[in-house]
C-alpha atoms as one frame of an Amber mdcrd trajectory, in Angstrom:
protein
 126.414 -99.507  60.464 122.970-100.943  59.828 121.052-100.539  63.080 117.937
-102.203  61.702 119.385-105.634  62.478 120.929-104.687  65.828 119.197-106.074
  68.899 117.234-103.585  70.954 119.036-102.572  74.109 116.334-100.252  75.415
 112.777-101.087  76.288 111.548 -97.632  75.460 112.461 -94.282  73.949 110.591
 -91.652  75.970 109.430 -88.608  74.047 108.176 -85.594  75.978 108.105 -81.842
  75.426 110.545 -79.767  77.438 107.912 -77.201  78.423 105.456 -79.635  80.009
 105.013 -80.026  83.762 107.957 -81.994  85.201 105.924 -83.268  88.155 103.147
 -84.641  85.954 105.706 -86.226  83.622 107.522 -87.845  86.554 104.293 -89.255
  87.972 103.248 -90.651  84.583 106.660 -92.255  84.002 106.747 -93.695  87.519
 103.325 -95.259  87.025 104.320 -96.691  83.644 107.624 -98.038  84.998 105.887
 -99.797  87.895 103.403-101.420  85.513 106.286-102.510  83.264 108.135-103.955
  86.255 105.082-105.959  87.354 104.467-107.274  83.831 108.092-108.126  82.976
 109.690-108.695  86.411 112.306-106.068  85.530 112.532-102.313  85.571 112.445
-100.772  82.079 115.568 -99.514  80.363 114.663 -96.189  78.805 116.152 -93.249
  76.953 114.901 -90.002  78.446 116.391 -86.924  76.789 116.529 -84.813  79.942
 118.612 -87.489  81.681 120.560 -89.109  78.841 121.480 -86.357  76.391 125.095
 -85.209  76.647 125.009 -81.428  77.191 128.515 -81.047  75.722 127.471 -82.217
  72.262 126.292 -79.749  69.657 122.760 -80.006  68.298 123.573 -82.230  65.318
 125.634 -84.628  67.459 122.869 -84.820  70.070 120.315 -85.560  67.354 122.520
 -88.346  65.969 122.798 -89.907  69.442 119.040 -89.692  69.939 118.349 -91.363
  66.607 120.675 -94.235  67.512 118.920 -94.595  70.879 115.577 -94.559  69.077
 116.704 -97.306  66.693 117.851 -99.381  69.651 114.486 -99.070  71.430 111.662
-101.589  71.289 108.905 -99.046  71.852 108.166 -95.347  71.787 106.494 -93.848
  74.849 104.988 -90.397  74.334 104.321 -88.458  77.522 101.852 -85.966  76.143
 101.165 -82.691  77.872  99.937 -79.315  76.598 103.287 -78.390  74.986 103.772
 -81.721  73.198 101.580 -80.802  70.227 103.387 -77.463  69.845 106.872 -78.958
  69.960 108.714 -79.073  66.640 111.277 -81.370  68.236 108.579 -83.872  69.251
 107.044 -83.738  65.765 110.430 -84.452  64.163 111.111 -87.346  66.533 107.669
 -88.838  65.812 108.469 -88.699  62.092 111.863 -90.285  62.754 110.211 -93.094
  64.731 107.814 -93.729  61.879 110.610 -93.667  59.317 112.799 -96.113  61.236
 110.055 -98.689  61.378
């Protein structure tokens, strides 16, 4: 399946490091979502790993699902905290975003 031609179903793929402060991340996302809602008259549809990833999938299956979600997203939103720059997972997902166009 060529996802490059598929219409985007998500407004944003949210990328954040697991070790960063949950409260700060929630506040940042809430602020961004409110601004999106005011600008577009609709709440954003997002992929957020901590809420969307299926815990019953193995690592390779979860990665495949995340890459599909990324390809179906219009934008990438990085919620950057102290752990973001140390996260190998975040680095790999940034490279994947760049590679998928």
